[in-house]
PQR file of N, CA, C, O and H, with PARSE charges and radii, in Angstrom:
ATOM      1  N   MET A   1      -4.898  -9.034   6.716 -0.4000 1.5000
ATOM      2  CA  MET A   1      -3.555  -9.180   6.668 -0.0000 2.0000
ATOM      3  C   MET A   1      -2.762 -10.346   6.336  0.5500 1.7000
ATOM      4  O   MET A   1      -3.291 -11.386   6.727 -0.5500 1.4000
ATOM      5  N   VAL A   2      -1.589 -10.506   5.700 -0.4000 1.5000
ATOM      6  CA  VAL A   2      -1.137 -11.616   5.429 -0.0000 2.0000
ATOM      7  C   VAL A   2      -0.107 -11.777   5.945  0.5500 1.7000
ATOM      8  O   VAL A   2       0.625 -10.791   5.861 -0.5500 1.4000
ATOM      9  H   VAL A   2      -1.159  -9.660   5.383  0.4000 1.0000
ATOM     10  N   ASP A   3       0.489 -13.005   6.710 -0.4000 1.5000
ATOM     11  CA  ASP A   3       1.481 -13.052   6.834 -0.0000 2.0000
ATOM     12  C   ASP A   3       2.236 -13.457   6.208  0.5500 1.7000
ATOM     13  O   ASP A   3       1.905 -14.175   5.265 -0.5500 1.4000
ATOM     14  H   ASP A   3      -0.105 -13.807   6.778  0.4000 1.0000
ATOM     15  N   ALA A   4       4.072 -13.062   6.562 -0.4000 1.5000
ATOM     16  CA  ALA A   4       5.343 -13.719   5.757 -0.0000 2.0000
ATOM     17  C   ALA A   4       5.306 -14.905   5.200  0.5500 1.7000
ATOM     18  O   ALA A   4       5.237 -15.928   5.881 -0.5500 1.4000
ATOM     19  H   ALA A   4       4.341 -12.478   7.329  0.4000 1.0000
ATOM     20  N   GLY A   5       5.351 -14.911   3.795 -0.4000 1.5000
ATOM     21  CA  GLY A   5       5.393 -16.462   3.046 -0.0000 2.0000
ATOM     22  C   GLY A   5       4.067 -17.037   2.769  0.5500 1.7000
ATOM     23  O   GLY A   5       4.079 -18.065   2.092 -0.5500 1.4000
ATOM     24  H   GLY A   5       5.408 -14.080   3.242  0.4000 1.0000
ATOM     25  N   GLU A   6       2.864 -16.560   3.176 -0.4000 1.5000
ATOM     26  CA  GLU A   6       1.706 -16.814   3.035 -0.0000 2.0000
ATOM     27  C   GLU A   6       1.137 -16.516   1.701  0.5500 1.7000
ATOM     28  O   GLU A   6       1.234 -15.351   1.313 -0.5500 1.4000
ATOM     29  H   GLU A   6       2.854 -15.725   3.726  0.4000 1.0000
ATOM     30  N   HIS A   7       0.586 -17.347   0.973 -0.4000 1.5000
ATOM     31  CA  HIS A   7       0.182 -16.968  -0.765 -0.0000 2.0000
ATOM     32  C   HIS A   7      -1.627 -16.947  -0.455  0.5500 1.7000
ATOM     33  O   HIS A   7      -2.293 -17.668   0.288 -0.5500 1.4000
ATOM     34  H   HIS A   7       0.507 -18.293   1.288  0.4000 1.0000
ATOM     35  N   VAL A   8      -1.859 -16.316  -0.957 -0.4000 1.5000
ATOM     36  CA  VAL A   8      -3.655 -15.872  -1.068 -0.0000 2.0000
ATOM     37  C   VAL A   8      -4.021 -15.638  -2.472  0.5500 1.7000
ATOM     38  O   VAL A   8      -3.681 -14.885  -3.384 -0.5500 1.4000
ATOM     39  H   VAL A   8      -1.318 -15.731  -1.560  0.4000 1.0000
ATOM     40  N   THR A   9      -4.955 -16.710  -2.246 -0.4000 1.5000
ATOM     41  CA  THR A   9      -5.594 -16.846  -4.155 -0.0000 2.0000
ATOM     42  C   THR A   9      -6.863 -16.162  -3.882  0.5500 1.7000
ATOM     43  O   THR A   9      -7.337 -15.854  -2.788 -0.5500 1.4000
ATOM     44  H   THR A   9      -5.232 -17.322  -1.505  0.4000 1.0000
ATOM     45  N   GLY A  10      -7.245 -16.010  -4.845 -0.4000 1.5000
ATOM     46  CA  GLY A  10      -8.708 -15.137  -5.020 -0.0000 2.0000
ATOM     47  C   GLY A  10      -8.810 -14.749  -6.074  0.5500 1.7000
ATOM     48  O   GLY A  10      -8.586 -15.444  -7.065 -0.5500 1.4000
ATOM     49  H   GLY A  10      -6.859 -16.259  -5.733  0.4000 1.0000
ATOM     50  N   ALA A  11      -9.324 -13.049  -6.119 -0.4000 1.5000
ATOM     51  CA  ALA A  11      -9.602 -12.090  -6.865 -0.0000 2.0000
ATOM     52  C   ALA A  11      -8.259 -11.759  -7.659  0.5500 1.7000
ATOM     53  O   ALA A  11      -8.136 -11.618  -8.875 -0.5500 1.4000
ATOM     54  H   ALA A  11      -9.506 -12.484  -5.314  0.4000 1.0000
ATOM     55  N   GLY A  12      -7.155 -11.660  -6.536 -0.4000 1.5000
ATOM     56  CA  GLY A  12      -5.499 -11.866  -7.385 -0.0000 2.0000
ATOM     57  C   GLY A  12      -4.885 -12.250  -6.219  0.5500 1.7000
ATOM     58  O   GLY A  12      -5.279 -12.114  -5.061 -0.5500 1.4000
ATOM     59  H   GLY A  12      -7.255 -11.774  -5.547  0.4000 1.0000
ATOM     60  N   SER A  13      -3.572 -12.897  -6.778 -0.4000 1.5000
ATOM     61  CA  SER A  13      -2.554 -13.639  -6.126 -0.0000 2.0000
ATOM     62  C   SER A  13      -1.833 -12.769  -5.577  0.5500 1.7000
ATOM     63  O   SER A  13      -1.426 -11.736  -6.109 -0.5500 1.4000
ATOM     64  H   SER A  13      -3.252 -13.007  -7.719  0.4000 1.0000
ATOM     65  N   GLN A  14      -1.617 -13.163  -4.394 -0.4000 1.5000
ATOM     66  CA  GLN A  14      -0.233 -12.157  -4.077 -0.0000 2.0000
ATOM     67  C   GLN A  14       0.577 -12.947  -2.917  0.5500 1.7000
ATOM     68  O   GLN A  14       0.040 -13.950  -2.447 -0.5500 1.4000
ATOM     69  H   GLN A  14      -1.948 -14.002  -3.961  0.4000 1.0000
ATOM     70  N   SER A  15       2.114 -12.454  -2.332 -0.4000 1.5000
ATOM     71  CA  SER A  15       2.927 -12.656  -1.860 -0.0000 2.0000
ATOM     72  C   SER A  15       3.567 -12.236  -1.137  0.5500 1.7000
ATOM     73  O   SER A  15       4.241 -11.344  -1.654 -0.5500 1.4000
ATOM     74  H   SER A  15       2.550 -11.640  -2.714  0.4000 1.0000
ATOM     75  N   VAL A  16       3.846 -12.419   0.225 -0.4000 1.5000
ATOM     76  CA  VAL A  16       4.674 -11.228   0.972 -0.0000 2.0000
ATOM     77  C   VAL A  16       5.852 -12.054   1.595  0.5500 1.7000
ATOM     78  O   VAL A  16       5.863 -13.155   2.146 -0.5500 1.4000
ATOM     79  H   VAL A  16       3.299 -13.143   0.645  0.4000 1.0000
ATOM     80  N   VAL A  17       7.188 -10.825   1.221 -0.4000 1.5000
ATOM     81  CA  VAL A  17       8.453 -11.938   0.875 -0.0000 2.0000
ATOM     82  C   VAL A  17       9.108 -11.009   1.685  0.5500 1.7000
ATOM     83  O   VAL A  17       9.179  -9.845   1.293 -0.5500 1.4000
ATOM     84  H   VAL A  17       7.179  -9.931   0.773  0.4000 1.0000
ATOM     85  N   LEU A  18       9.683 -11.396   2.938 -0.4000 1.5000
ATOM     86  CA  LEU A  18      11.065 -10.900   3.754 -0.0000 2.0000
ATOM     87  C   LEU A  18      11.990 -11.623   2.880  0.5500 1.7000
ATOM     88  O   LEU A  18      11.982 -12.741   2.366 -0.5500 1.4000
ATOM     89  H   LEU A  18       9.625 -12.342   3.257  0.4000 1.0000
ATOM     90  N   ALA A  19      13.237 -10.071   2.875 -0.4000 1.5000
ATOM     91  CA  ALA A  19      14.514 -10.626   2.531 -0.0000 2.0000
ATOM     92  C   ALA A  19      15.736  -9.860   3.456  0.5500 1.7000
ATOM     93  O   ALA A  19      15.979  -8.660   3.320 -0.5500 1.4000
ATOM     94  H   ALA A  19      13.244  -9.162   3.293  0.4000 1.0000
ATOM     95  N   LEU A  20      16.223 -10.448   4.097 -0.4000 1.5000
ATOM     96  CA  LEU A  20      17.102 -10.267   4.864 -0.0000 2.0000
ATOM     97  C   LEU A  20      18.613 -10.374   4.662  0.5500 1.7000
ATOM     98  O   LEU A  20      18.799 -11.473   4.139 -0.5500 1.4000
ATOM     99  H   LEU A  20      16.026 -11.423   4.207  0.4000 1.0000
ATOM    100  N   ASN A  21      19.693  -9.791   4.820 -0.4000 1.5000
ATOM    101  CA  ASN A  21      21.426  -9.144   3.994 -0.0000 2.0000
ATOM    102  C   ASN A  21      21.728  -9.243   5.547  0.5500 1.7000
ATOM    103  O   ASN A  21      21.300  -8.391   6.326 -0.5500 1.4000
ATOM    104  H   ASN A  21      19.542  -8.898   5.244  0.4000 1.0000
ATOM    105  N   SER A  22      22.577 -10.455   6.005 -0.4000 1.5000
ATOM    106  CA  SER A  22      23.378 -10.263   7.225 -0.0000 2.0000
ATOM    107  C   SER A  22      24.650  -9.704   6.448  0.5500 1.7000
ATOM    108  O   SER A  22      24.866  -9.487   5.256 -0.5500 1.4000
ATOM    109  H   SER A  22      22.925 -11.147   5.372  0.4000 1.0000
ATOM    110  N   GLY A  23      25.455  -9.550   7.686 -0.4000 1.5000
ATOM    111  CA  GLY A  23      27.102  -8.989   7.601 -0.0000 2.0000
ATOM    112  C   GLY A  23      27.548  -9.392   8.486  0.5500 1.7000
ATOM    113  O   GLY A  23      26.975 -10.382   8.940 -0.5500 1.4000
ATOM    114  H   GLY A  23      25.280  -9.727   8.655  0.4000 1.0000
ATOM    115  N   SER A  24      28.980  -8.810   9.350 -0.4000 1.5000
ATOM    116  CA  SER A  24      29.384  -9.165  10.056 -0.0000 2.0000
ATOM    117  C   SER A  24      28.680  -8.837  11.617  0.5500 1.7000
ATOM    118  O   SER A  24      28.416  -9.622  12.528 -0.5500 1.4000
ATOM    119  H   SER A  24      29.446  -8.005   8.981  0.4000 1.0000
ATOM    120  N   SER A  25      28.540  -7.710  11.547 -0.4000 1.5000
ATOM    121  CA  SER A  25      28.206  -7.066  12.456 -0.0000 2.0000
ATOM    122  C   SER A  25      26.386  -6.606  12.461  0.5500 1.7000
ATOM    123  O   SER A  25      25.699  -6.607  13.483 -0.5500 1.4000
ATOM    124  H   SER A  25      28.754  -7.071  10.808  0.4000 1.0000
ATOM    125  N   SER A  26      25.898  -6.249  11.106 -0.4000 1.5000
ATOM    126  CA  SER A  26      24.416  -5.747  10.896 -0.0000 2.0000
ATOM    127  C   SER A  26      23.617  -7.169  10.184  0.5500 1.7000
ATOM    128  O   SER A  26      23.919  -8.298   9.799 -0.5500 1.4000
ATOM    129  H   SER A  26      26.456  -6.248  10.277  0.4000 1.0000
ATOM    130  N   LEU A  27      22.348  -6.237  10.306 -0.4000 1.5000
ATOM    131  CA  LEU A  27      21.312  -7.286   9.344 -0.0000 2.0000
ATOM    132  C   LEU A  27      20.488  -5.927   8.892  0.5500 1.7000
ATOM    133  O   LEU A  27      20.154  -5.058   9.697 -0.5500 1.4000
ATOM    134  H   LEU A  27      22.102  -5.320  10.619  0.4000 1.0000
ATOM    135  N   LYS A  28      20.208  -5.884   7.452 -0.4000 1.5000
ATOM    136  CA  LYS A  28      19.309  -5.534   6.782 -0.0000 2.0000
ATOM    137  C   LYS A  28      18.132  -5.887   6.256  0.5500 1.7000
ATOM    138  O   LYS A  28      18.153  -6.932   5.605 -0.5500 1.4000
ATOM    139  H   LYS A  28      20.479  -6.590   6.798  0.4000 1.0000
ATOM    140  N   PHE A  29      17.394  -5.480   6.321 -0.4000 1.5000
ATOM    141  CA  PHE A  29      15.885  -6.236   5.788 -0.0000 2.0000
ATOM    142  C   PHE A  29      14.771  -5.629   5.065  0.5500 1.7000
ATOM    143  O   PHE A  29      14.507  -4.442   5.255 -0.5500 1.4000
ATOM    144  H   PHE A  29      17.378  -4.632   6.851  0.4000 1.0000
ATOM    145  N   GLY A  30      14.120  -6.318   4.283 -0.4000 1.5000
ATOM    146  CA  GLY A  30      12.799  -5.744   3.413 -0.0000 2.0000
ATOM    147  C   GLY A  30      11.527  -6.717   3.482  0.5500 1.7000
ATOM    148  O   GLY A  30      11.619  -7.944   3.457 -0.5500 1.4000
ATOM    149  H   GLY A  30      14.334  -7.283   4.129  0.4000 1.0000
ATOM    150  N   LEU A  31      10.246  -5.950   3.578 -0.4000 1.5000
ATOM    151  CA  LEU A  31       9.424  -6.932   3.821 -0.0000 2.0000
ATOM    152  C   LEU A  31       8.429  -6.384   2.263  0.5500 1.7000
ATOM    153  O   LEU A  31       8.209  -5.202   1.995 -0.5500 1.4000
ATOM    154  H   LEU A  31      10.171  -4.953   3.598  0.4000 1.0000
ATOM    155  N   TYR A  32       8.081  -7.266   1.642 -0.4000 1.5000
ATOM    156  CA  TYR A  32       7.783  -6.796   0.122 -0.0000 2.0000
ATOM    157  C   TYR A  32       6.302  -7.787  -0.079  0.5500 1.7000
ATOM    158  O   TYR A  32       6.233  -8.964   0.274 -0.5500 1.4000
ATOM    159  H   TYR A  32       8.259  -8.226   1.860  0.4000 1.0000
ATOM    160  N   ARG A  33       5.134  -6.974  -0.748 -0.4000 1.5000
ATOM    161  CA  ARG A  33       3.996  -7.667  -1.111 -0.0000 2.0000
ATOM    162  C   ARG A  33       4.030  -8.239  -2.831  0.5500 1.7000
ATOM    163  O   ARG A  33       3.980  -7.137  -3.378 -0.5500 1.4000
ATOM    164  H   ARG A  33       5.190  -6.018  -1.034  0.4000 1.0000
ATOM    165  N   LEU A  34       4.054  -8.707  -3.362 -0.4000 1.5000
ATOM    166  CA  LEU A  34       4.510  -9.097  -4.776 -0.0000 2.0000
ATOM    167  C   LEU A  34       2.504  -9.732  -4.828  0.5500 1.7000
ATOM    168  O   LEU A  34       1.628 -10.386  -4.262 -0.5500 1.4000
ATOM    169  H   LEU A  34       4.094  -9.602  -2.918  0.4000 1.0000
ATOM    170  N   THR A  35       2.898  -8.780  -6.109 -0.4000 1.5000
ATOM    171  CA  THR A  35       0.998  -9.004  -6.994 -0.0000 2.0000
ATOM    172  C   THR A  35       1.062  -9.031  -8.324  0.5500 1.7000
ATOM    173  O   THR A  35       1.433  -8.115  -9.058 -0.5500 1.4000
ATOM    174  H   THR A  35       3.610  -8.249  -6.568  0.4000 1.0000
ATOM    175  N   GLY A  36       0.590 -10.394  -8.708 -0.4000 1.5000
ATOM    176  CA  GLY A  36       1.107 -10.175 -10.184 -0.0000 2.0000
ATOM    177  C   GLY A  36       2.558 -10.327 -10.739  0.5500 1.7000
ATOM    178  O   GLY A  36       3.295 -11.312 -10.778 -0.5500 1.4000
ATOM    179  H   GLY A  36       0.289 -11.138  -8.111  0.4000 1.0000
ATOM    180  N   SER A  37       2.771  -8.781 -11.241 -0.4000 1.5000
ATOM    181  CA  SER A  37       3.838  -8.427 -11.587 -0.0000 2.0000
ATOM    182  C   SER A  37       4.523  -7.364 -11.204  0.5500 1.7000
ATOM    183  O   SER A  37       5.606  -6.956 -11.623 -0.5500 1.4000
ATOM    184  H   SER A  37       2.172  -7.980 -11.210  0.4000 1.0000
ATOM    185  N   ARG A  38       3.733  -6.880 -10.271 -0.4000 1.5000
ATOM    186  CA  ARG A  38       3.942  -5.807  -9.343 -0.0000 2.0000
ATOM    187  C   ARG A  38       5.044  -5.889  -8.151  0.5500 1.7000
ATOM    188  O   ARG A  38       5.112  -7.055  -7.761 -0.5500 1.4000
ATOM    189  H   ARG A  38       2.853  -7.211  -9.930  0.4000 1.0000
ATOM    190  N   THR A  39       5.867  -5.091  -7.495 -0.4000 1.5000
ATOM    191  CA  THR A  39       6.357  -5.342  -5.993 -0.0000 2.0000
ATOM    192  C   THR A  39       6.164  -4.362  -5.679  0.5500 1.7000
ATOM    193  O   THR A  39       6.172  -3.418  -6.470 -0.5500 1.4000
ATOM    194  H   THR A  39       5.811  -4.144  -7.812  0.4000 1.0000
ATOM    195  N   GLU A  40       5.883  -4.220  -4.205 -0.4000 1.5000
ATOM    196  CA  GLU A  40       5.621  -2.976  -3.088 -0.0000 2.0000
ATOM    197  C   GLU A  40       6.510  -2.982  -2.132  0.5500 1.7000
ATOM    198  O   GLU A  40       6.660  -4.079  -1.594 -0.5500 1.4000
ATOM    199  H   GLU A  40       5.876  -4.987  -3.563  0.4000 1.0000
ATOM    200  N   GLU A  41       7.135  -2.140  -1.749 -0.4000 1.5000
ATOM    201  CA  GLU A  41       8.161  -2.418  -0.453 -0.0000 2.0000
ATOM    202  C   GLU A  41       7.140  -2.179   0.666  0.5500 1.7000
ATOM    203  O   GLU A  41       6.409  -1.189   0.632 -0.5500 1.4000
ATOM    204  H   GLU A  41       7.014  -1.249  -2.186  0.4000 1.0000
ATOM    205  N   LEU A  42       7.078  -3.190   1.780 -0.4000 1.5000
ATOM    206  CA  LEU A  42       6.275  -2.317   2.893 -0.0000 2.0000
ATOM    207  C   LEU A  42       6.682  -1.760   4.161  0.5500 1.7000
ATOM    208  O   LEU A  42       6.044  -0.995   4.884 -0.5500 1.4000
ATOM    209  H   LEU A  42       7.672  -3.994   1.807  0.4000 1.0000
ATOM    210  N   LEU A  43       8.030  -2.333   4.359 -0.4000 1.5000
ATOM    211  CA  LEU A  43       8.884  -1.787   5.514 -0.0000 2.0000
ATOM    212  C   LEU A  43      10.174  -2.319   5.137  0.5500 1.7000
ATOM    213  O   LEU A  43      10.281  -3.423   4.602 -0.5500 1.4000
ATOM    214  H   LEU A  43       8.548  -2.955   3.771  0.4000 1.0000
ATOM    215  N   SER A  44      11.068  -1.637   5.375 -0.4000 1.5000
ATOM    216  CA  SER A  44      12.459  -2.084   5.297 -0.0000 2.0000
ATOM    217  C   SER A  44      13.221  -1.318   6.643  0.5500 1.7000
ATOM    218  O   SER A  44      12.681  -0.379   7.229 -0.5500 1.4000
ATOM    219  H   SER A  44      10.981  -0.740   5.809  0.4000 1.0000
ATOM    220  N   GLY A  45      14.640  -1.906   7.054 -0.4000 1.5000
ATOM    221  CA  GLY A  45      15.291  -1.222   7.893 -0.0000 2.0000
ATOM    222  C   GLY A  45      16.656  -2.017   8.034  0.5500 1.7000
ATOM    223  O   GLY A  45      17.134  -2.690   7.121 -0.5500 1.4000
ATOM    224  H   GLY A  45      15.078  -2.669   6.578  0.4000 1.0000
ATOM    225  N   ALA A  46      17.203  -1.865   9.241 -0.4000 1.5000
ATOM    226  CA  ALA A  46      18.674  -2.482   9.405 -0.0000 2.0000
ATOM    227  C   ALA A  46      18.876  -2.111  10.887  0.5500 1.7000
ATOM    228  O   ALA A  46      18.504  -1.074  11.436 -0.5500 1.4000
ATOM    229  H   ALA A  46      16.815  -1.318   9.983  0.4000 1.0000
ATOM    230  N   ALA A  47      19.651  -3.339  11.530 -0.4000 1.5000
ATOM    231  CA  ALA A  47      20.046  -3.096  12.772 -0.0000 2.0000
ATOM    232  C   ALA A  47      21.610  -2.843  12.269  0.5500 1.7000
ATOM    233  O   ALA A  47      22.099  -3.490  11.343 -0.5500 1.4000
ATOM    234  H   ALA A  47      19.953  -4.182  11.084  0.4000 1.0000
ATOM    235  N   GLU A  48      22.280  -1.883  12.955 -0.4000 1.5000
ATOM    236  CA  GLU A  48      23.514  -1.940  12.881 -0.0000 2.0000
ATOM    237  C   GLU A  48      24.791  -2.188  14.042  0.5500 1.7000
ATOM    238  O   GLU A  48      24.512  -2.066  15.234 -0.5500 1.4000
ATOM    239  H   GLU A  48      21.882  -1.357  13.707  0.4000 1.0000
ATOM    240  N   ALA A  49      25.906  -2.467  13.709 -0.4000 1.5000
ATOM    241  CA  ALA A  49      26.465  -2.240  14.923 -0.0000 2.0000
ATOM    242  C   ALA A  49      26.197  -3.374  16.312  0.5500 1.7000
ATOM    243  O   ALA A  49      26.463  -3.126  17.488 -0.5500 1.4000
ATOM    244  H   ALA A  49      26.133  -2.566  12.740  0.4000 1.0000
ATOM    245  N   ILE A  50      25.679  -4.481  15.836 -0.4000 1.5000
ATOM    246  CA  ILE A  50      24.764  -5.736  16.662 -0.0000 2.0000
ATOM    247  C   ILE A  50      26.141  -6.017  17.449  0.5500 1.7000
ATOM    248  O   ILE A  50      27.252  -6.283  16.992 -0.5500 1.4000
ATOM    249  H   ILE A  50      25.463  -4.683  14.881  0.4000 1.0000
ATOM    250  N   GLY A  51      25.714  -5.873  18.763 -0.4000 1.5000
ATOM    251  CA  GLY A  51      26.591  -6.190  19.979 -0.0000 2.0000
ATOM    252  C   GLY A  51      27.767  -4.972  20.507  0.5500 1.7000
ATOM    253  O   GLY A  51      28.591  -5.212  21.389 -0.5500 1.4000
ATOM    254  H   GLY A  51      24.811  -5.657  19.134  0.4000 1.0000
ATOM    255  N   GLU A  52      27.699  -4.070  20.019 -0.4000 1.5000
ATOM    256  CA  GLU A  52      28.462  -2.946  19.961 -0.0000 2.0000
ATOM    257  C   GLU A  52      27.612  -1.843  21.085  0.5500 1.7000
ATOM    258  O   GLU A  52      26.390  -1.772  20.956 -0.5500 1.4000
ATOM    259  H   GLU A  52      27.030  -3.875  19.302  0.4000 1.0000
ATOM    260  N   ALA A  53      28.277  -1.022  22.146 -0.4000 1.5000
ATOM    261  CA  ALA A  53      27.511  -0.392  22.744 -0.0000 2.0000
ATOM    262  C   ALA A  53      26.746   0.826  21.861  0.5500 1.7000
ATOM    263  O   ALA A  53      25.804   1.315  22.485 -0.5500 1.4000
ATOM    264  H   ALA A  53      29.269  -1.079  22.251  0.4000 1.0000
ATOM    265  N   ASN A  54      26.967   1.382  20.578 -0.4000 1.5000
ATOM    266  CA  ASN A  54      26.714   2.307  20.047 -0.0000 2.0000
ATOM    267  C   ASN A  54      25.837   1.870  18.543  0.5500 1.7000
ATOM    268  O   ASN A  54      25.848   2.403  17.433 -0.5500 1.4000
ATOM    269  H   ASN A  54      27.732   0.984  20.072  0.4000 1.0000
ATOM    270  N   GLY A  55      24.987   0.473  19.155 -0.4000 1.5000
ATOM    271  CA  GLY A  55      24.233  -0.101  17.897 -0.0000 2.0000
ATOM    272  C   GLY A  55      23.148   0.823  17.771  0.5500 1.7000
ATOM    273  O   GLY A  55      22.711   1.582  18.636 -0.5500 1.4000
ATOM    274  H   GLY A  55      24.978   0.039  20.056  0.4000 1.0000
ATOM    275  N   LYS A  56      22.664   0.630  16.279 -0.4000 1.5000
ATOM    276  CA  LYS A  56      21.220   1.201  16.146 -0.0000 2.0000
ATOM    277  C   LYS A  56      20.607   0.189  15.616  0.5500 1.7000
ATOM    278  O   LYS A  56      21.077  -0.905  15.305 -0.5500 1.4000
ATOM    279  H   LYS A  56      23.019   0.014  15.575  0.4000 1.0000
ATOM    280  N   PHE A  57      19.330   0.659  15.500 -0.4000 1.5000
ATOM    281  CA  PHE A  57      17.973  -0.017  14.802 -0.0000 2.0000
ATOM    282  C   PHE A  57      17.153   0.758  14.033  0.5500 1.7000
ATOM    283  O   PHE A  57      16.490   1.544  14.710 -0.5500 1.4000
ATOM    284  H   PHE A  57      18.948   1.548  15.752  0.4000 1.0000
ATOM    285  N   HIS A  58      16.949   0.817  12.753 -0.4000 1.5000
ATOM    286  CA  HIS A  58      16.033   1.806  12.125 -0.0000 2.0000
ATOM    287  C   HIS A  58      15.062   0.860  11.385  0.5500 1.7000
ATOM    288  O   HIS A  58      15.433  -0.122  10.742 -0.5500 1.4000
ATOM    289  H   HIS A  58      17.488   0.179  12.203  0.4000 1.0000
ATOM    290  N   ALA A  59      13.696   1.279  11.550 -0.4000 1.5000
ATOM    291  CA  ALA A  59      12.789   0.816  10.239 -0.0000 2.0000
ATOM    292  C   ALA A  59      12.020   1.645   9.799  0.5500 1.7000
ATOM    293  O   ALA A  59      11.777   2.688  10.406 -0.5500 1.4000
ATOM    294  H   ALA A  59      13.394   2.077  12.072  0.4000 1.0000
ATOM    295  N   ARG A  60      11.504   1.339   8.679 -0.4000 1.5000
ATOM    296  CA  ARG A  60      10.441   2.941   7.686 -0.0000 2.0000
ATOM    297  C   ARG A  60       9.187   1.982   7.046  0.5500 1.7000
ATOM    298  O   ARG A  60       9.373   0.979   6.356 -0.5500 1.4000
ATOM    299  H   ARG A  60      11.702   0.492   8.185  0.4000 1.0000
ATOM    300  N   THR A  61       8.397   2.313   7.283 -0.4000 1.5000
ATOM    301  CA  THR A  61       7.370   1.912   6.384 -0.0000 2.0000
ATOM    302  C   THR A  61       7.503   2.761   4.455  0.5500 1.7000
ATOM    303  O   THR A  61       8.168   3.746   4.135 -0.5500 1.4000
ATOM    304  H   THR A  61       8.246   3.128   7.843  0.4000 1.0000
ATOM    305  N   ARG A  62       6.709   1.995   3.669 -0.4000 1.5000
ATOM    306  CA  ARG A  62       6.726   2.656   2.628 -0.0000 2.0000
ATOM    307  C   ARG A  62       6.750   4.188   2.596  0.5500 1.7000
ATOM    308  O   ARG A  62       7.645   4.867   2.094 -0.5500 1.4000
ATOM    309  H   ARG A  62       6.169   1.195   3.929  0.4000 1.0000
ATOM    310  N   LYS A  63       5.661   4.631   3.191 -0.4000 1.5000
ATOM    311  CA  LYS A  63       5.153   6.058   3.374 -0.0000 2.0000
ATOM    312  C   LYS A  63       6.278   7.073   3.809  0.5500 1.7000
ATOM    313  O   LYS A  63       6.349   8.289   3.633 -0.5500 1.4000
ATOM    314  H   LYS A  63       4.934   4.079   3.599  0.4000 1.0000
ATOM    315  N   GLY A  64       7.426   5.894   4.643 -0.4000 1.5000
ATOM    316  CA  GLY A  64       8.507   6.817   5.247 -0.0000 2.0000
ATOM    317  C   GLY A  64       8.379   7.133   6.792  0.5500 1.7000
ATOM    318  O   GLY A  64       9.244   7.833   7.320 -0.5500 1.4000
ATOM    319  H   GLY A  64       7.369   4.906   4.786  0.4000 1.0000
ATOM    320  N   ALA A  65       7.330   6.639   7.523 -0.4000 1.5000
ATOM    321  CA  ALA A  65       7.007   6.371   8.418 -0.0000 2.0000
ATOM    322  C   ALA A  65       7.922   5.548   9.320  0.5500 1.7000
ATOM    323  O   ALA A  65       8.217   4.374   9.095 -0.5500 1.4000
ATOM    324  H   ALA A  65       6.628   6.071   7.094  0.4000 1.0000
ATOM    325  N   ARG A  66       8.436   6.424  10.589 -0.4000 1.5000
ATOM    326  CA  ARG A  66       9.598   5.493  11.505 -0.0000 2.0000
ATOM    327  C   ARG A  66       9.012   4.885  12.235  0.5500 1.7000
ATOM    328  O   ARG A  66       9.592   4.129  13.015 -0.5500 1.4000
ATOM    329  H   ARG A  66       8.196   7.377  10.772  0.4000 1.0000
TER
END
C-alpha cells in the first residue's frame, strides 16, 4: 500500500495525490494514483453542510462502492 504523497520507485514510478476543494460549508476530496502518464481515481467524496444538523458525508471507491 502506498501512503498519500509517497513516491515509489522501481519497475514503474507512481505517486498518490490527495486533492481537496473546500467551500464555506463543504469539503470535496479525491485520491488519485499517478503512474507515468496515467491517472487513476481511487476514492472521491464530500462532506456537505458542515456544522449543520443536516450535514452529510459520502465517499465512493473507483469501482463505485460506498
